[in-house]
N, C-alpha and C positions, 0 to 999 in steps of 0.2 A: 688825606684819609681821617674819617672821624674815629673815635675811641669809646670806650665805655671803662670802667672801674668797677669792681664787684666784689667786694671782701666784708669781711666781720672786724677785722681788724681798722680802728680810728689810725693810729699811728702809720701804716703804712698808707692805708686810705689818704693821709693829709701828704704824705710825702710824694704820694704819686701823682696826686693835685699838681701840687707844686712843678713838678718835672712835666709834664705837658704844659703847664703855663707857661714855663721857662723854652718851650720849644714852640712856643705862638700859637698856641691852640685857645678857643673861646670855650668856656666852659658855657653848656647850655641847660643844663639841668642837673639838682641835686636831689635823691632822694633818700632819707634814710628812716628806716622803720625797723622794726621788732627785728627783722628779716636779715636785712643786709643792710649795708650800706651801699650807694649809687651814685656815681658820676656820669655823666654824658659830655662830651665833647664833638663840637660840629666839625664838620669839612672846612678845609683851609678855604678855599676859593667859592665856592658854589653850594652855599648852606640849603638846607632841605628841613622839615620838622621831623627831628626821627623819637619824639617821645609822643607817649598819648597816654592819659590816663582817663577809667571812666567812673562814676558816679561810685563804684563799689571801692572804690582808690585801687583797684587791679591796675596795669600799665605793662605798656610795649615799647621796649626799646630796640629800634634799628641802626647797628651803625655800618656805614658801607654803601650799599646800591639795592635798593630790591624792588620788585613789581609783584604784585602778586594780585592776582583774578584780574589780572590787566589793569590796575592801579597800582599807582604811585605814592609817594610823601604819606600825610597824613591821613588819606582815603583807604592807603593800602593796610598803615597803623590799627585803625579803627577796625579791618575787615580783620585783619589778623588777630584780634584781639578777641573778636566776636567767635569766632570760626576754632579756637585753638582748647582742643580737647586733652590736651596733653600727648596725642600724639606727634611725634617731633618729626619720624618719618615722613606722615602725610602733609605736613607743612615745609617741608624741604623740597619733597616732589613736586610740588604747588608752584613755588619759588621761582623768580628770574631772580638773576645779580650774584653780588658776590657780596658778604654781609655777614654781622655777627646779630644775632638774636637774644634778647632777653625779655621774658614774658613773665609777669607775676601774676599769678592767674587762683582764687580761691585757697590763698594763703602759701601758694607752691613758689616758687622760681625755678623757669627754666633755663637752660642756658646753653645755646649751642651757634654751629655758623653755618654755612654756606654748603652746600650736598659734596664739594671735592675740597670742600677746607681749606679753599684757596685764600679766607679773610682767617689772618690766623688770630688763634686767641692759648695766650698763653696764662700758666697757672701752676700756682704751687701751694701745697695743702700742707699744714704742719699741726696734728691732730684735727682740731675742728678748728682754727684755726686756715681760714682760704683767702686767696687772691685771684682774681682772675684779671688780665686785661690784654689790650691788641697790640703792647709792643715790646719783646724781650730785656731789651736794655732798662724798661722802667720797671718790670718784676726785680729784677736783679740789685737795682738802685734801693728799691721801694721795700724790699725781703731783707736787706744787708744779705746778697748770698753772692761768694764771690770763688767757692769751690768749679772746676771745670772738669767735664770730661775729653781727655785728652785727644779721642779718635772723633767726638763729634766736634771736635776745633777744626781736628784735618779735614773732616768732609766739609764744614763754611768755608773752606781755604777750597778747596778743588771743586765742589759742588756747587759753590753759595746758597744752599740749600738743603734742609733733610727731609727726607722723603716718610720721616716717619715720627713717633710723637716723642721723641730724645730732642734735647738741645745740648750746644756745648757747656750748657750749668746742670749741675748734678741737682737732683729736686725741683726745677723748671722744665717742664711739659708741652707739649703744644697739640690743642683739642683735634681729635680726629674727625674726620669727614662721617663715620659712623657711632659716634661717640655725642654724647650730651651730658649734662650736669642737672639736679634735681635739688635743690638745697629747701629743707624747711627750719623752722625754729632751731629744732635741736641735732641737726644731720647737713650732712653736704656729701653727697654719693654720685657719683660718675656711672652710667646705665650705656654698655654697647648694644648697638641695634644690630639684632641677628640678620645674618648674611642675606638671607631668604626676603626681610623685607626690605632691605637696603637696597637690594638689587635692580634697576629697571632692567628689564625682558622686553626683548621685540624678535618674533618669532622672523629668522629668514625665509624667505619665500622665492626671492630671485635677486638679482644684483639691481635688474631694472625697478623692480618694487622696492630694495633700498633706498635708489638715488632719491627716486620718486616721494618714497617719505621723509627722506631728507631736505629736500629743497622744499615741502611742505610745510616743514617744520620751521625752516630758516626764512621763508617770508611770514610765517607769522608771527612770528616773534619779530621781525624787524618793524611789519605793522606795529606790533605793543609797545616798541623802543620809540619809533617816529611820533607813535600819540602821546607818547608820556612824558618827552623833552621836544623842547619847540627847536633846539640848535644840536646839533650831532656833528663830531670830529672823527674820522677815522686817521689813525695813524697808518700810512699805507708805505710800504717798502717795495711794490713790484711784483714781490712772491705770490706764490700761489696761493695763500694762507689769505693776505689782504685783499685780495684780487676778488676770489671768492666773496667774502664779507662785501665788499664794494657792488658785486653784483649785487644780492638779495636787499641790498640799500638803496641802489640809484634808481628807484621807484620814488623815492621820495626826494622831496625838493628841500629839505635842512640839513644837508651833510656837504662837510667841506673834507679836504683830504688836507694832511700834516704830512711834513716829509723832512725831516732833520738831516742839514749838511753835517758833518762833522769832521775830523781830521786823523782821529786817535785810533789806534790797534780797538779797541771797545767801541767806537761811536764812528766808524769808516764812512764816505761817503763812497759807495760804487756807481761809478758813471751810469752805468748799465741801467740799475736800478731807478737813478737820478729818470731819465731819460721815460724809463717806463710808465713813472707816476707823471709826468706833464705832460705825456701822451694821455695818458688815463683822464687828465682834468681836463682836456680840449674836448676829448674827443664824446666826453658825457657832461662837458657841460656844467662840470664843479669848481669852486672857487678852489685853489691851493696855497697855504699859508709855511710858506718853506721857515723851518727853524733853526737856529743857530746852537748848534752843538761843538762847535769848536772847545778846543778843552785847553784854557790860557797854562795849565800849568805844565805842557809839553814844553814850551821852551822858557817858562818862566822858571821851573820847579816848582817842589810840591810847597802847597800854600798850608803849614799848620794851623793857621788860625780859623781858615775857611772849612777847613776838613772837621776839626771839632765843631765850627759852627754848624755845620750840615749832620754830624752826630746828635747835638744837644737836640736837633730838629726830629730826625728821622731813625734815629736808636742806629741799630744794624742795618738799616736798608740803605743807609750811607754807600754801601758796599754798589749799589748801580752806579754802573759808569762810571769807579772809582768819584764818586761825589762830583761829577762833571759840572762845572760851576753854570754853565751857558745851559746845561740842557735843565739842571732843576731849577735855575730862574724862567725858563720859556713853560714849563709847568707850571709853578709856581705864580702865573698871571702877568708875563708878555702878551701869554697866545694872544693876539687882538678879538673882541668882541668873546669873548672866553665863553666857550660851549657849555651846556647844558650836561650832556655826555660827551664820553672820550673812547671809541672803540680802538683794542690795541691791536686789532686784526691776527691775532694767534688764535687758529682754531683746526688747521689739518695737523698740527702737531700729533691731535690725541688717536687721527682715524690712518695716520700712514705707518709701515713699520721702518725702522730704522735701515740704511744701507748696509750697516753691519749685518743685521741680520737676513737680510733680501741677499747678500752673499754668499752666506753658507750653503743655500740650494736645496734644503730641505722646510721640512714644515717645523718641524722644534727644535731648540737649544738647550742645554744644560744650566743649571746654575751657575756651575762652577765656568763654565764656557762664558757665560752672561758678565760676571764678575770678574774674571782675567782678563778677556778680551773687549772688553766693552766698557762696563762701568769704570771699574780701575784703571785699566789701560795698562800697557805693560809697561810704559816710562817711568810709571808712580815707583814700582819697586826699583828700579837702579837710581832715580835721580834725587826721590825727594824724601823718602819714607826708610828709616834705619827697623823700625819695629812692623813693616809691611805684613809679614804675616798674622802679625797678633792683628792687625787692622783688618784685614782682608777676613780673617776667622769672622770679627765683631760684625763687619759688614753681613757675611754670609747668614748670619744667626739673625741679624734683624728680617731677612728678606723672609727666612723660614716662619720667624713668629708673625710676618705679615700675612703671607699664602695662607699660612693653619689659620 
């Protein structure tokens, strides 16, 4: 994953650059002007132009992956810079991908991420001293922040992510999808996009109409992706999510299937899933690459040097599969003929209701029911948290703030 740093503090800037270089990321652009210090880093494997500047010294930076007006790379950057007029939500709705965008135009800098805020942006602001980057550990180290929030640490342990702006560190926050920052020579201010502007609304006419609309959208997006990337790999589990993505990508001849064969609780191999993926590969005449997801630490014990190495490179993303050596090695370049685009197949999770809610047998549930019986789950009260009641109040308070 590519990264950016945006700050007006030179000490934090230099420390952050050093940390990313220690993480083996390659610096692609340094920009120093009266408004801010900017550093941009390339992706680890497949590098793509991620900075563009025009004759007026305006610029646009994209870290992550973006398609704008059916274009990617520098062609998309040029269009973005030309079109941008300060209307952030208009750009968000027109972009495909997972990304962070930084645009300087008319002496104003705008910073925002993708519509759903999947590509993390963390920030710390102390008076008029600001710092932004894409890695939580980098912010904490670059800004010398150690004070933590107990309940957010709980959340990292139980959920492995935060659904809200708060992080395990006091005074470090995560940018949300309906937020953006505007920076001038004298000010750094966060703006919230109002709900009516932010939401994408589609009128429900019938189930058939909705399905046809979804099908048309998916097929169009698959054509755009296929036109912009020469090779596409799809992580396929054999489940409904990845099968649907496979269906819409099937008409393109530049798709390969990936399947990870593991031996741990976090990365198991389900024989039934494996057979489904093999069958799909044969039926649709798609090549299949079987990745090694076995975990040496299961038998050899925890390798603390390896764990620290992964933390230095990926920060708290080392939590993924408990930093399984073989999984990281595959995605760091072991996959042969490394693809231009990797699709992870997660899709229907956001469209289907949880079994817990379906089993209620009614069309509503209360916030207390959701928190107690699903989100926190009853076992947390008895087994893990001595101050469960206080944590529960904290979680409910955050949900209420989100709804409001």
